[in-house]
C-alpha positions as CSV (number, residue, x, y, z in Angstrom):
1,M,23.0,-19.4,6.5
2,A,19.9,-16.9,5.8
3,E,16.8,-18.1,7.0
4,R,13.7,-18.4,4.8
5,S,11.1,-15.7,6.2
6,T,7.3,-16.1,6.5
7,I,7.3,-12.2,6.7
8,E,5.4,-11.2,3.6
9,W,7.4,-8.1,2.3
10,T,10.9,-10.0,2.4
11,T,12.2,-13.5,1.4
12,S,15.1,-14.1,4.0
13,T,16.3,-12.9,7.3
14,W,20.0,-12.4,8.3
15,N,20.8,-11.7,11.9
16,P,24.5,-10.7,12.4
17,M,23.2,-9.3,15.8
18,T,20.1,-10.2,18.1
19,G,18.4,-8.6,20.8
20,C,17.0,-5.2,21.8
21,T,15.4,-3.0,24.7
22,R,12.1,-1.4,24.4
23,I,12.0,2.0,23.1
24,S,8.3,2.9,22.5
25,E,4.7,1.6,22.9
26,G,5.2,-0.4,19.6
27,C,7.7,-2.6,21.6
28,H,5.3,-3.8,24.3
29,H,4.1,-7.3,22.6
30,C,7.5,-7.7,20.7
31,Y,7.4,-11.0,18.7
32,A,11.3,-11.1,18.5
33,E,11.4,-10.7,22.3
34,R,8.9,-13.6,22.8
35,L,10.7,-15.8,20.3
36,A,14.0,-15.3,21.8
37,R,13.1,-16.3,25.1
38,R,11.6,-19.4,23.7
39,L,14.9,-20.2,21.9
40,K,17.1,-19.4,25.0
41,G,18.6,-23.0,25.9
42,I,17.5,-24.4,22.4
43,N,19.5,-22.5,20.0
44,P,23.1,-21.4,21.0
45,K,22.7,-18.1,19.3
46,Y,19.9,-17.0,21.8
47,A,21.9,-18.0,25.0
48,N,21.4,-14.3,26.1
49,A,17.8,-14.5,25.3
50,F,17.0,-10.9,24.2
51,K,20.0,-9.0,25.4
52,P,21.7,-7.4,22.5
53,T,24.1,-9.9,21.5
54,L,26.7,-9.6,18.3
55,H,27.3,-12.7,16.1
56,R,30.6,-12.1,14.3
57,N,30.7,-15.4,12.9
58,G,27.8,-15.0,10.7
59,L,28.9,-11.4,9.5
60,E,30.0,-12.7,6.2
61,E,27.2,-15.2,5.2
62,P,25.6,-13.1,2.6
63,L,28.9,-13.2,0.6
64,S,28.4,-17.0,0.0
65,W,24.8,-16.9,-1.4
66,K,24.3,-17.4,-4.8
67,R,20.7,-16.8,-5.5
68,P,19.5,-13.1,-5.3
69,R,17.1,-12.4,-2.6
70,R,15.4,-9.7,-0.3
71,V,17.0,-9.8,3.2
72,F,15.5,-8.2,6.4
73,V,18.5,-7.4,8.3
74,C,18.2,-8.1,12.1
75,S,14.7,-9.2,12.1
76,M,15.6,-10.4,15.7
77,G,16.9,-7.0,17.0
78,D,17.8,-3.6,16.2
79,L,21.2,-2.9,14.6
80,F,21.2,0.6,15.9
81,H,20.7,-0.2,19.5
82,E,22.9,1.8,21.7
83,D,24.9,-1.4,22.6
84,V,26.0,-2.4,19.2
85,P,29.5,-0.8,18.6
86,D,29.7,1.8,15.7
87,D,32.3,-0.2,13.8
88,F,30.2,-3.3,14.1
89,V,27.3,-1.3,12.1
90,K,29.9,-0.2,9.8
91,D,31.1,-3.6,9.1
92,V,27.3,-4.9,8.5
93,F,26.9,-2.2,5.9
94,D,30.3,-3.1,4.3
95,V,29.0,-6.7,3.8
96,M,25.9,-5.5,2.3
97,R,27.8,-3.1,0.0
98,R,29.9,-6.2,-1.2
99,A,26.9,-8.5,-1.5
100,R,25.4,-6.7,-4.5
101,P,23.0,-9.5,-5.9
102,H,20.9,-9.1,-2.9
103,V,18.6,-6.5,-1.6
104,F,19.0,-5.7,2.2
105,Q,16.0,-4.2,4.2
106,V,17.1,-2.5,7.4
107,L,14.6,-1.4,9.9
108,T,15.0,0.4,13.2
109,K,13.2,2.6,15.7
110,R,16.6,4.4,16.7
111,S,16.3,7.1,14.0
112,E,18.7,9.4,15.4
113,R,21.5,7.0,15.4
114,L,20.5,5.7,12.1
115,L,21.1,9.2,10.7
116,D,24.3,10.0,12.5
117,L,26.0,6.6,11.6
118,T,24.8,6.6,7.8
119,K,26.5,9.9,7.3
120,K,29.7,8.2,7.7
121,M,29.0,5.2,5.4
122,E,28.4,4.7,1.7
123,L,24.8,3.3,1.1
124,T,24.7,1.3,-2.2
125,E,21.6,0.9,-4.3
126,N,20.8,-2.6,-2.8
127,V,20.1,-1.1,0.6
128,W,16.9,-0.2,1.8
129,V,16.5,1.9,5.0
130,G,13.3,2.3,6.9
131,V,12.1,3.2,10.5
132,T,9.0,2.1,12.5
133,V,6.1,4.5,13.0
134,E,3.5,3.0,14.9
135,S,1.7,6.4,15.9
136,E,1.6,9.9,15.4
137,Q,4.0,10.4,18.3
138,H,6.7,9.2,16.5
139,L,6.8,10.9,13.2
140,D,10.0,12.6,14.3
141,R,11.4,9.4,13.0
142,I,10.5,10.0,9.4
143,K,12.3,13.4,9.3
144,D,15.5,11.7,10.5
145,L,15.0,9.0,7.7
146,T,14.5,11.5,5.0
147,R,18.0,12.8,5.5
148,V,19.4,9.2,5.0
149,S,21.1,9.0,1.7
150,A,19.4,5.7,0.9
151,P,17.9,4.6,-2.5
152,V,14.9,3.3,-1.1
153,K,13.6,4.7,2.4
154,F,10.5,2.9,3.9
155,L,7.9,3.2,6.6
156,S,6.8,0.3,8.7
157,C,3.6,1.1,10.4
158,E,3.3,-2.1,12.4
159,P,2.1,-2.5,14.9
160,L,-0.2,0.5,13.8
161,L,-1.6,1.7,17.2
162,S,-3.6,4.9,16.1
163,K,-4.7,6.7,13.2
164,I,-2.0,8.7,11.5
165,D,-3.5,11.8,9.6
166,N,-1.9,13.1,6.7
167,L,1.2,10.6,6.9
168,P,4.3,12.7,5.7
169,L,5.5,11.1,2.6
170,D,7.9,13.4,1.1
171,G,11.2,11.3,0.2
172,I,9.3,8.2,1.1
173,D,9.4,5.2,-1.3
174,W,7.4,2.5,0.5
175,V,5.0,2.1,3.2
176,I,4.2,-1.3,5.2
177,V,1.2,-1.5,7.4
178,G,0.2,-4.2,9.9
179,G,-1.7,-4.8,12.9
180,E,-0.4,-6.5,16.2
181,S,-0.6,-10.2,16.8
182,G,-0.5,-12.7,19.4
183,V,-1.9,-12.8,22.8
184,G,-2.7,-9.4,24.4
185,C,-2.4,-7.8,21.0
186,R,-4.0,-4.4,20.7
187,P,-6.7,-4.0,17.9
188,M,-6.2,-1.8,14.8
189,E,-9.1,0.0,13.2
190,A,-9.8,-0.5,9.4
191,E,-10.2,3.2,9.2
192,W,-6.5,3.7,10.4
193,V,-5.3,1.5,7.5
194,R,-7.5,3.0,4.8
195,S,-6.4,6.4,5.9
196,I,-2.7,5.6,5.2
197,R,-3.7,3.5,2.0
198,N,-5.4,6.6,0.7
199,V,-2.6,9.0,1.2
200,C,-0.1,6.4,-0.4
201,V,-2.5,5.9,-3.6
202,S,-2.6,9.8,-3.8
203,R,0.9,10.4,-3.7
204,G,1.9,7.3,-5.8
205,V,4.0,5.6,-3.0
206,P,3.8,1.7,-3.0
207,F,1.7,0.5,-0.3
208,F,1.8,-3.0,1.4
209,F,-0.7,-4.3,3.6
210,K,0.9,-7.2,5.8
211,Q,-1.8,-8.4,8.1
212,W,-4.8,-7.5,10.3
213,G,-3.1,-9.3,13.1
214,G,-5.1,-10.4,16.1
215,V,-5.1,-13.6,18.1
216,N,-5.1,-15.8,14.9
217,R,-3.6,-13.5,12.3
218,K,-3.8,-16.3,9.5
219,A,-7.6,-16.3,10.0
220,A,-7.8,-12.7,10.0
221,G,-6.1,-12.5,6.8
222,R,-4.7,-9.8,4.5
223,L,-7.5,-8.6,2.4
224,L,-8.4,-4.9,2.5
225,D,-11.4,-3.8,0.8
226,G,-11.6,-7.1,-1.2
227,R,-8.0,-7.2,-2.3
228,Q,-4.3,-7.7,-1.3
229,W,-2.0,-4.8,-1.4
230,D,1.4,-6.2,-2.2
231,E,3.0,-2.9,-4.0
232,M,6.7,-2.8,-3.7
233,P,9.2,0.0,-4.9
234,D,10.3,-0.3,-8.4
235,K,13.8,-0.9,-7.5
236,K,13.1,-4.4,-6.1
237,K,15.1,-7.4,-6.9
C-alpha cells in the first residue's frame, strides 16, 4: 500500500519501481540511495539496494485506495531511468489515468526521455509532471518539460546548489525549493532562495519552500523571511 510521506509537498509515496544511477551533481548525496542501502536485507523490496528494479506486484495499488491523496511517484527512484522499459512506464501512466481520485506527482532528472515517452501517452488532469533543476547548468530540463502536455508542470530546485538568475517560468505552474540535508550536505545561500521566490511572486507562480536542510534539517526549519511558503497549484486535490 502507499506509504505516508513526511515530504512537505505530498501526502503519500508510491514506488512501482525503485533505484537509480547518478546523473548530475544534485545526486551526490541522494537520500533515496542512502535509505535503499540501509533497507537492503531488511525490506525485500530493496534486495537490489539502489539498482533500478521493477515492482510489478505493486503496479495497481492506487486503484484500491479510497481516500483522495497527492502521491509522489517513485520517490525512491527515477521512473524515466534508461533501464526502465518503455512499456512499464506506459503501464504506470495508465494506472494513474485510471486512478482519477488521486493526484500523482512525477519528478525526474531525465527530461529528454520524459518528453520522448509522454508524446506517446495520454496525460490526464490528475498527473503533475516535474523536473529537478539544482543549478543553472540544467535549465535545458525546463525546455523539455514545457513541451510535455501535462496539466501541471513543476520544478524542484532541490538540492539548490547555486544561484539561478531569472529562472525561466514560461509554462511552469509550480516551483519547489529546498536545501540539501544530511552528513556532508552542501550549504544553500538565503539569497539563492529569495531570488527564485521573487521571480515566482512577480510571475504569479506558486512557490513552495521545503527546507533549509543542513545536518539537522528539523532544527533549521522552513521559515523564509519570517513565514512558511506552502503555495500549491490551483488544481490541487
